[in-house]
N, CA, C and O atoms as a Tripos MOL2 file, in Angstrom:
@<TRIPOS>MOLECULE
protein
  228   227    57     0     0
PROTEIN
NO_CHARGES

@<TRIPOS>ATOM
      1 N           0.7540   -1.2140   -0.0420 N.3       1 UNK1
      2 CA         -0.0410   -0.0590   -0.0330 C.3       1 UNK1
      3 C           0.8140    1.2030   -0.1000 C.2       1 UNK1
      4 O           1.8630    1.2000    0.5440 O.2       1 UNK1
      5 N           0.5100    2.1820   -0.7450 N.am      2 UNK2
      6 CA          1.3640    3.4080   -0.9810 C.3       2 UNK2
      7 C           0.7850    4.2590   -0.0250 C.2       2 UNK2
      8 O          -0.4280    4.2500    0.1830 O.2       2 UNK2
      9 N           1.7280    5.1430    0.6930 N.am      3 UNK3
     10 CA          1.5420    6.1270    1.6530 C.3       3 UNK3
     11 C           1.5670    7.4750    0.8910 C.2       3 UNK3
     12 O           2.6530    7.7340    0.3720 O.2       3 UNK3
     13 N           0.6280    8.3360    0.7350 N.am      4 UNK4
     14 CA          0.5630    9.5130    0.1920 C.3       4 UNK4
     15 C           1.0430   10.5850    1.2770 C.2       4 UNK4
     16 O           0.5930   10.5900    2.4230 O.2       4 UNK4
     17 N           1.9770   11.4700    0.8210 N.am      5 UNK5
     18 CA          2.4160   12.5600    1.7260 C.3       5 UNK5
     19 C           2.6200   13.8290    1.0550 C.2       5 UNK5
     20 O           2.6700   13.8260   -0.1750 O.2       5 UNK5
     21 N           2.7500   14.9630    1.7260 N.am      6 UNK6
     22 CA          2.7690   16.1590    1.2130 C.3       6 UNK6
     23 C           4.1960   16.6630    1.5710 C.2       6 UNK6
     24 O           4.6110   16.5510    2.7250 O.2       6 UNK6
     25 N           4.9750   17.2390    0.5500 N.am      7 UNK7
     26 CA          6.1540   17.8630    0.7570 C.3       7 UNK7
     27 C           5.9480   19.0280    1.6380 C.2       7 UNK7
     28 O           5.1120   19.8600    1.2870 O.2       7 UNK7
     29 N           6.6330   19.2050    2.7920 N.am      8 UNK8
     30 CA          6.4660   20.2080    3.6020 C.3       8 UNK8
     31 C           7.0750   21.7190    2.9800 C.2       8 UNK8
     32 O           6.7690   22.8210    3.4360 O.2       8 UNK8
     33 N           7.8950   21.4990    1.9700 N.am      9 UNK9
     34 CA          8.5000   22.6970    1.4530 C.3       9 UNK9
     35 C           7.5100   23.2290    0.2150 C.2       9 UNK9
     36 O           6.9950   24.3470    0.1860 O.2       9 UNK9
     37 N           7.3560   22.2040   -0.7890 N.am     10 UNK10
     38 CA          6.7170   22.7400   -1.9350 C.3      10 UNK10
     39 C           5.0340   22.3710   -1.9560 C.2      10 UNK10
     40 O           4.2850   22.7220   -2.8670 O.2      10 UNK10
     41 N           4.7050   21.7560   -1.0130 N.am     11 UNK11
     42 CA          3.2910   21.2970   -0.6860 C.3      11 UNK11
     43 C           2.5520   20.4480   -1.8800 C.2      11 UNK11
     44 O           1.3490   20.4110   -2.1390 O.2      11 UNK11
     45 N           3.6180   19.7920   -2.5120 N.am     12 UNK12
     46 CA          3.1980   18.6710   -3.5480 C.3      12 UNK12
     47 C           2.9430   17.4010   -2.9860 C.2      12 UNK12
     48 O           3.7300   16.9190   -2.1720 O.2      12 UNK12
     49 N           1.7480   16.7150   -3.4010 N.am     13 UNK13
     50 CA          1.3290   15.3450   -2.8510 C.3      13 UNK13
     51 C           2.0560   14.4710   -3.7310 C.2      13 UNK13
     52 O           2.1410   14.6890   -4.9390 O.2      13 UNK13
     53 N           2.7140   13.2440   -3.0110 N.am     14 UNK14
     54 CA          3.1710   12.2130   -3.7030 C.3      14 UNK14
     55 C           3.4300   11.0740   -2.9050 C.2      14 UNK14
     56 O           3.3370   11.1260   -1.6790 O.2      14 UNK14
     57 N           3.7590   10.0190   -3.5370 N.am     15 UNK15
     58 CA          3.8290    8.5960   -2.6110 C.3      15 UNK15
     59 C           5.3320    8.7270   -2.0180 C.2      15 UNK15
     60 O           6.3430    9.0890   -2.6200 O.2      15 UNK15
     61 N           5.1870    8.3220   -0.6350 N.am     16 UNK16
     62 CA          6.4120    8.3570    0.0730 C.3      16 UNK16
     63 C           7.4810    7.2920   -0.4040 C.2      16 UNK16
     64 O           8.6840    7.5510   -0.4260 O.2      16 UNK16
     65 N           6.9690    6.1190   -0.7700 N.am     17 UNK17
     66 CA          7.8430    5.0950   -1.4710 C.3      17 UNK17
     67 C           8.7070    5.5030   -2.6290 C.2      17 UNK17
     68 O           9.7330    4.9050   -2.9550 O.2      17 UNK17
     69 N           8.1690    6.6740   -3.2880 N.am     18 UNK18
     70 CA          8.8710    6.9910   -4.5830 C.3      18 UNK18
     71 C           9.9750    8.1550   -4.2760 C.2      18 UNK18
     72 O          10.4980    8.8530   -5.1450 O.2      18 UNK18
     73 N          10.1980    8.2220   -3.0390 N.am     19 UNK19
     74 CA         11.3680    9.5130   -2.9470 C.3      19 UNK19
     75 C          12.4300    8.9060   -2.0870 C.2      19 UNK19
     76 O          12.0520    8.1500   -1.1920 O.2      19 UNK19
     77 N          13.7020    9.1340   -2.2380 N.am     20 UNK20
     78 CA         14.8070    8.8950   -1.3290 C.3      20 UNK20
     79 C          14.9940    9.8890   -0.4580 C.2      20 UNK20
     80 O          15.8160    9.6580    0.4290 O.2      20 UNK20
     81 N          14.4000   11.0600   -0.4580 N.am     21 UNK21
     82 CA         14.6170   12.1970    0.1830 C.3      21 UNK21
     83 C          13.6310   12.2850    1.5820 C.2      21 UNK21
     84 O          12.4530   12.6350    1.5140 O.2      21 UNK21
     85 N          14.2300   11.9510    2.7070 N.am     22 UNK22
     86 CA         13.5400   12.1880    3.8110 C.3      22 UNK22
     87 C          14.4850   12.5020    5.2410 C.2      22 UNK22
     88 O          15.6250   12.0640    5.3940 O.2      22 UNK22
     89 N          13.8870   13.1960    6.0540 N.am     23 UNK23
     90 CA         14.6530   13.6100    7.2590 C.3      23 UNK23
     91 C          13.9130   13.4330    8.6210 C.2      23 UNK23
     92 O          12.7670   13.8590    8.7680 O.2      23 UNK23
     93 N          14.5310   12.8530    9.5190 N.am     24 UNK24
     94 CA         13.8110   12.7630   10.7140 C.3      24 UNK24
     95 C          14.2240   13.9390   11.5600 C.2      24 UNK24
     96 O          15.3960   14.2680   11.7410 O.2      24 UNK24
     97 N          13.1000   14.5870   12.0980 N.am     25 UNK25
     98 CA         13.3900   15.8850   12.9500 C.3      25 UNK25
     99 C          12.3830   15.9130   14.0940 C.2      25 UNK25
    100 O          11.1710   15.8620   13.8830 O.2      25 UNK25
    101 N          12.8340   15.9830   15.1170 N.am     26 UNK26
    102 CA         11.8930   15.9050   16.4210 C.3      26 UNK26
    103 C          11.1220   14.5520   16.3180 C.2      26 UNK26
    104 O           9.9330   14.4880   16.6290 O.2      26 UNK26
    105 N          11.7660   13.5670   15.9110 N.am     27 UNK27
    106 CA         11.2230   12.2840   16.1120 C.3      27 UNK27
    107 C          10.0910   12.0950   14.9870 C.2      27 UNK27
    108 O           9.4100   11.0700   15.0270 O.2      27 UNK27
    109 N           9.8870   12.9860   14.0540 N.am     28 UNK28
    110 CA          8.9320   12.9630   13.0530 C.3      28 UNK28
    111 C           9.6640   12.7570   11.6160 C.2      28 UNK28
    112 O          10.5740   13.5350   11.3300 O.2      28 UNK28
    113 N           9.3100   11.7790   10.7430 N.am     29 UNK29
    114 CA          9.9750   11.7550    9.4480 C.3      29 UNK29
    115 C           9.2350   12.5970    8.4870 C.2      29 UNK29
    116 O           8.0250   12.4780    8.2940 O.2      29 UNK29
    117 N          10.0030   13.4570    7.8840 N.am     30 UNK30
    118 CA          9.3360   14.3920    6.8190 C.3      30 UNK30
    119 C           9.9190   13.6500    5.5690 C.2      30 UNK30
    120 O          11.0100   13.0810    5.6140 O.2      30 UNK30
    121 N           9.1060   13.6900    4.4160 N.am     31 UNK31
    122 CA          9.4610   13.1660    3.1610 C.3      31 UNK31
    123 C           9.5290   14.4320    2.2400 C.2      31 UNK31
    124 O           8.8410   15.4110    2.5260 O.2      31 UNK31
    125 N          10.3930   14.4310    1.0750 N.am     32 UNK32
    126 CA         10.4920   15.4560    0.4290 C.3      32 UNK32
    127 C          10.4570   15.0860   -1.1230 C.2      32 UNK32
    128 O          10.9760   14.0510   -1.5410 O.2      32 UNK32
    129 N           9.7940   16.0260   -1.9650 N.am     33 UNK33
    130 CA          9.5620   15.6800   -3.3510 C.3      33 UNK33
    131 C          11.0380   15.6530   -4.0350 C.2      33 UNK33
    132 O          11.3930   14.8190   -4.8680 O.2      33 UNK33
    133 N          11.7610   16.6250   -3.5750 N.am     34 UNK34
    134 CA         13.0470   16.5930   -4.3660 C.3      34 UNK34
    135 C          14.2610   16.9340   -3.5700 C.2      34 UNK34
    136 O          14.0310   17.4270   -2.4660 O.2      34 UNK34
    137 N          15.4390   16.7780   -3.8920 N.am     35 UNK35
    138 CA         16.7050   17.0470   -3.0060 C.3      35 UNK35
    139 C          16.6700   18.5040   -2.6380 C.2      35 UNK35
    140 O          17.0350   18.8680   -1.5200 O.2      35 UNK35
    141 N          16.2230   19.3810   -3.5860 N.am     36 UNK36
    142 CA         16.1470   20.8360   -3.1950 C.3      36 UNK36
    143 C          15.2280   21.1180   -2.2520 C.2      36 UNK36
    144 O          15.4060   22.0720   -1.4940 O.2      36 UNK36
    145 N          14.0990   20.3090   -2.1710 N.am     37 UNK37
    146 CA         13.1350   20.5770   -0.9430 C.3      37 UNK37
    147 C          13.8510   20.2770    0.3400 C.2      37 UNK37
    148 O          13.8220   21.0560    1.2930 O.2      37 UNK37
    149 N          14.5220   19.0860    0.3480 N.am     38 UNK38
    150 CA         15.0600   18.4630    1.4660 C.3      38 UNK38
    151 C          16.2360   19.5090    1.9020 C.2      38 UNK38
    152 O          16.4290   19.7950    3.0840 O.2      38 UNK38
    153 N          16.9060   19.9820    0.9640 N.am     39 UNK39
    154 CA         18.1480   20.8640    1.4240 C.3      39 UNK39
    155 C          17.5140   22.1640    2.1850 C.2      39 UNK39
    156 O          17.9920   22.6150    3.2260 O.2      39 UNK39
    157 N          16.3610   22.7070    1.5150 N.am     40 UNK40
    158 CA         15.8090   23.9100    2.0530 C.3      40 UNK40
    159 C          15.1980   23.6530    3.4850 C.2      40 UNK40
    160 O          15.2460   24.5030    4.3740 O.2      40 UNK40
    161 N          14.6250   22.4230    3.6340 N.am     41 UNK41
    162 CA         14.1090   21.9980    5.0730 C.3      41 UNK41
    163 C          15.2820   21.9070    6.0110 C.2      41 UNK41
    164 O          15.1270   22.4280    7.1160 O.2      41 UNK41
    165 N          16.4040   21.3410    5.7490 N.am     42 UNK42
    166 CA         17.4300   20.9990    6.6100 C.3      42 UNK42
    167 C          18.0970   22.5250    6.8810 C.2      42 UNK42
    168 O          18.7160   22.6660    7.9360 O.2      42 UNK42
    169 N          18.0040   23.5130    6.0860 N.am     43 UNK43
    170 CA         18.5710   24.7260    6.2980 C.3      43 UNK43
    171 C          17.6330   25.5630    7.3980 C.2      43 UNK43
    172 O          18.1270   26.2690    8.2770 O.2      43 UNK43
    173 N          16.5040   25.4100    7.2460 N.am     44 UNK44
    174 CA         15.4850   26.0780    7.9910 C.3      44 UNK44
    175 C          14.1880   25.3670    8.4130 C.2      44 UNK44
    176 O          13.0370   25.6680    8.0990 O.2      44 UNK44
    177 N          14.6440   24.2990    9.2370 N.am     45 UNK45
    178 CA         13.4570   23.2840    9.5930 C.3      45 UNK45
    179 C          12.3770   23.7870   10.2270 C.2      45 UNK45
    180 O          11.2390   23.4000    9.9610 O.2      45 UNK45
    181 N          12.6600   24.7640   11.1920 N.am     46 UNK46
    182 CA         11.5270   25.4480   11.9460 C.3      46 UNK46
    183 C          10.5090   26.2600   11.1870 C.2      46 UNK46
    184 O           9.3460   26.3980   11.5670 O.2      46 UNK46
    185 N          11.0460   26.8230   10.0210 N.am     47 UNK47
    186 CA          9.9180   27.4290    9.2650 C.3      47 UNK47
    187 C           9.0890   26.3420    8.6060 C.2      47 UNK47
    188 O           7.9060   26.6550    8.4680 O.2      47 UNK47
    189 N           9.4100   25.2150    8.1960 N.am     48 UNK48
    190 CA          8.5250   24.4070    7.6370 C.3      48 UNK48
    191 C           7.7420   23.4060    8.4870 C.2      48 UNK48
    192 O           6.7320   22.8310    8.0800 O.2      48 UNK48
    193 N           8.3110   23.2320    9.7590 N.am     49 UNK49
    194 CA          7.6400   22.3350   10.8730 C.3      49 UNK49
    195 C           6.5300   23.2410   11.1720 C.2      49 UNK49
    196 O           5.3850   22.7890   11.1760 O.2      49 UNK49
    197 N           6.7370   24.3780   11.4030 N.am     50 UNK50
    198 CA          5.4640   25.4190   11.8380 C.3      50 UNK50
    199 C           4.4590   25.3500   10.9140 C.2      50 UNK50
    200 O           3.3140   25.2680   11.3580 O.2      50 UNK50
    201 N           4.6470   25.3660    9.5660 N.am     51 UNK51
    202 CA          3.6180   25.3230    8.4830 C.3      51 UNK51
    203 C           2.8630   23.8990    8.6940 C.2      51 UNK51
    204 O           1.6350   23.8550    8.6240 O.2      51 UNK51
    205 N           3.6130   22.7720    8.9480 N.am     52 UNK52
    206 CA          2.8210   21.4740    9.0780 C.3      52 UNK52
    207 C           2.0040   21.4320   10.2510 C.2      52 UNK52
    208 O           0.9070   20.8750   10.2050 O.2      52 UNK52
    209 N           2.4510   21.9940   11.3510 N.am     53 UNK53
    210 CA          1.5630   21.9460   12.6190 C.3      53 UNK53
    211 C           0.3850   22.7700   12.3320 C.2      53 UNK53
    212 O          -0.7150   22.2560   12.5350 O.2      53 UNK53
    213 N           0.4480   23.9300   11.9040 N.am     54 UNK54
    214 CA         -0.5600   24.8110   11.7490 C.3      54 UNK54
    215 C          -1.6520   24.3300   10.9210 C.2      54 UNK54
    216 O          -2.8120   24.5890   11.2420 O.2      54 UNK54
    217 N          -1.3520   23.5770    9.7700 N.am     55 UNK55
    218 CA         -2.2440   22.9350    8.9630 C.3      55 UNK55
    219 C          -3.2430   21.7940    9.7180 C.2      55 UNK55
    220 O          -4.4420   21.6210    9.4990 O.2      55 UNK55
    221 N          -2.4770   21.1530   10.5630 N.am     56 UNK56
    222 CA         -3.1380   20.0510   11.3470 C.3      56 UNK56
    223 C          -4.0700   20.3970   12.3290 C.2      56 UNK56
    224 O          -4.8930   19.5890   12.7610 O.2      56 UNK56
    225 N          -3.9790   21.6250   12.7270 N.am     57 UNK57
    226 CA         -5.0550   22.0600   13.8030 C.3      57 UNK57
    227 C          -6.2440   22.2730   13.4940 C.2      57 UNK57
    228 O          -7.0540   22.6100   14.3570 O.2      57 UNK57
@<TRIPOS>BOND
     1     1     2 1
     2     2     3 1
     3     3     4 2
     4     3     5 am
     5     5     6 1
     6     6     7 1
     7     7     8 2
     8     7     9 am
     9     9    10 1
    10    10    11 1
    11    11    12 2
    12    11    13 am
    13    13    14 1
    14    14    15 1
    15    15    16 2
    16    15    17 am
    17    17    18 1
    18    18    19 1
    19    19    20 2
    20    19    21 am
    21    21    22 1
    22    22    23 1
    23    23    24 2
    24    23    25 am
    25    25    26 1
    26    26    27 1
    27    27    28 2
    28    27    29 am
    29    29    30 1
    30    30    31 1
    31    31    32 2
    32    31    33 am
    33    33    34 1
    34    34    35 1
    35    35    36 2
    36    35    37 am
    37    37    38 1
    38    38    39 1
    39    39    40 2
    40    39    41 am
    41    41    42 1
    42    42    43 1
    43    43    44 2
    44    43    45 am
    45    45    46 1
    46    46    47 1
    47    47    48 2
    48    47    49 am
    49    49    50 1
    50    50    51 1
    51    51    52 2
    52    51    53 am
    53    53    54 1
    54    54    55 1
    55    55    56 2
    56    55    57 am
    57    57    58 1
    58    58    59 1
    59    59    60 2
    60    59    61 am
    61    61    62 1
    62    62    63 1
    63    63    64 2
    64    63    65 am
    65    65    66 1
    66    66    67 1
    67    67    68 2
    68    67    69 am
    69    69    70 1
    70    70    71 1
    71    71    72 2
    72    71    73 am
    73    73    74 1
    74    74    75 1
    75    75    76 2
    76    75    77 am
    77    77    78 1
    78    78    79 1
    79    79    80 2
    80    79    81 am
    81    81    82 1
    82    82    83 1
    83    83    84 2
    84    83    85 am
    85    85    86 1
    86    86    87 1
    87    87    88 2
    88    87    89 am
    89    89    90 1
    90    90    91 1
    91    91    92 2
    92    91    93 am
    93    93    94 1
    94    94    95 1
    95    95    96 2
    96    95    97 am
    97    97    98 1
    98    98    99 1
    99    99   100 2
   100    99   101 am
   101   101   102 1
   102   102   103 1
   103   103   104 2
   104   103   105 am
   105   105   106 1
   106   106   107 1
   107   107   108 2
   108   107   109 am
   109   109   110 1
   110   110   111 1
   111   111   112 2
   112   111   113 am
   113   113   114 1
   114   114   115 1
   115   115   116 2
   116   115   117 am
   117   117   118 1
   118   118   119 1
   119   119   120 2
   120   119   121 am
   121   121   122 1
   122   122   123 1
   123   123   124 2
   124   123   125 am
   125   125   126 1
   126   126   127 1
   127   127   128 2
   128   127   129 am
   129   129   130 1
   130   130   131 1
   131   131   132 2
   132   131   133 am
   133   133   134 1
   134   134   135 1
   135   135   136 2
   136   135   137 am
   137   137   138 1
   138   138   139 1
   139   139   140 2
   140   139   141 am
   141   141   142 1
   142   142   143 1
   143   143   144 2
   144   143   145 am
   145   145   146 1
   146   146   147 1
   147   147   148 2
   148   147   149 am
   149   149   150 1
   150   150   151 1
   151   151   152 2
   152   151   153 am
   153   153   154 1
   154   154   155 1
   155   155   156 2
   156   155   157 am
   157   157   158 1
   158   158   159 1
   159   159   160 2
   160   159   161 am
   161   161   162 1
   162   162   163 1
   163   163   164 2
   164   163   165 am
   165   165   166 1
   166   166   167 1
   167   167   168 2
   168   167   169 am
   169   169   170 1
   170   170   171 1
   171   171   172 2
   172   171   173 am
   173   173   174 1
   174   174   175 1
   175   175   176 2
   176   175   177 am
   177   177   178 1
   178   178   179 1
   179   179   180 2
   180   179   181 am
   181   181   182 1
   182   182   183 1
   183   183   184 2
   184   183   185 am
   185   185   186 1
   186   186   187 1
   187   187   188 2
   188   187   189 am
   189   189   190 1
   190   190   191 1
   191   191   192 2
   192   191   193 am
   193   193   194 1
   194   194   195 1
   195   195   196 2
   196   195   197 am
   197   197   198 1
   198   198   199 1
   199   199   200 2
   200   199   201 am
   201   201   202 1
   202   202   203 1
   203   203   204 2
   204   203   205 am
   205   205   206 1
   206   206   207 1
   207   207   208 2
   208   207   209 am
   209   209   210 1
   210   210   211 1
   211   211   212 2
   212   211   213 am
   213   213   214 1
   214   214   215 1
   215   215   216 2
   216   215   217 am
   217   217   218 1
   218   218   219 1
   219   219   220 2
   220   219   221 am
   221   221   222 1
   222   222   223 1
   223   223   224 2
   224   223   225 am
   225   225   226 1
   226   226   227 1
   227   227   228 2
@<TRIPOS>SUBSTRUCTURE
     1 UNK1         2 RESIDUE 1 A UNK
     2 UNK2         6 RESIDUE 1 A UNK
     3 UNK3        10 RESIDUE 1 A UNK
     4 UNK4        14 RESIDUE 1 A UNK
     5 UNK5        18 RESIDUE 1 A UNK
     6 UNK6        22 RESIDUE 1 A UNK
     7 UNK7        26 RESIDUE 1 A UNK
     8 UNK8        30 RESIDUE 1 A UNK
     9 UNK9        34 RESIDUE 1 A UNK
    10 UNK10       38 RESIDUE 1 A UNK
    11 UNK11       42 RESIDUE 1 A UNK
    12 UNK12       46 RESIDUE 1 A UNK
    13 UNK13       50 RESIDUE 1 A UNK
    14 UNK14       54 RESIDUE 1 A UNK
    15 UNK15       58 RESIDUE 1 A UNK
    16 UNK16       62 RESIDUE 1 A UNK
    17 UNK17       66 RESIDUE 1 A UNK
    18 UNK18       70 RESIDUE 1 A UNK
    19 UNK19       74 RESIDUE 1 A UNK
    20 UNK20       78 RESIDUE 1 A UNK
    21 UNK21       82 RESIDUE 1 A UNK
    22 UNK22       86 RESIDUE 1 A UNK
    23 UNK23       90 RESIDUE 1 A UNK
    24 UNK24       94 RESIDUE 1 A UNK
    25 UNK25       98 RESIDUE 1 A UNK
    26 UNK26      102 RESIDUE 1 A UNK
    27 UNK27      106 RESIDUE 1 A UNK
    28 UNK28      110 RESIDUE 1 A UNK
    29 UNK29      114 RESIDUE 1 A UNK
    30 UNK30      118 RESIDUE 1 A UNK
    31 UNK31      122 RESIDUE 1 A UNK
    32 UNK32      126 RESIDUE 1 A UNK
    33 UNK33      130 RESIDUE 1 A UNK
    34 UNK34      134 RESIDUE 1 A UNK
    35 UNK35      138 RESIDUE 1 A UNK
    36 UNK36      142 RESIDUE 1 A UNK
    37 UNK37      146 RESIDUE 1 A UNK
    38 UNK38      150 RESIDUE 1 A UNK
    39 UNK39      154 RESIDUE 1 A UNK
    40 UNK40      158 RESIDUE 1 A UNK
    41 UNK41      162 RESIDUE 1 A UNK
    42 UNK42      166 RESIDUE 1 A UNK
    43 UNK43      170 RESIDUE 1 A UNK
    44 UNK44      174 RESIDUE 1 A UNK
    45 UNK45      178 RESIDUE 1 A UNK
    46 UNK46      182 RESIDUE 1 A UNK
    47 UNK47      186 RESIDUE 1 A UNK
    48 UNK48      190 RESIDUE 1 A UNK
    49 UNK49      194 RESIDUE 1 A UNK
    50 UNK50      198 RESIDUE 1 A UNK
    51 UNK51      202 RESIDUE 1 A UNK
    52 UNK52      206 RESIDUE 1 A UNK
    53 UNK53      210 RESIDUE 1 A UNK
    54 UNK54      214 RESIDUE 1 A UNK
    55 UNK55      218 RESIDUE 1 A UNK
    56 UNK56      222 RESIDUE 1 A UNK
    57 UNK57      226 RESIDUE 1 A UNK
């Protein structure tokens, strides 16, 4: 079964199994659409984590 995820950087929906780009931050695994998104997240993780938390409320 494929798990759909949204890239926290570009907000694109994709399948987690299709990407090699992922980072564990504060015990949560974040999946990224591209390496560029992953690098952007690693540079400023708090900026994107805040976006994710706000959407889930």
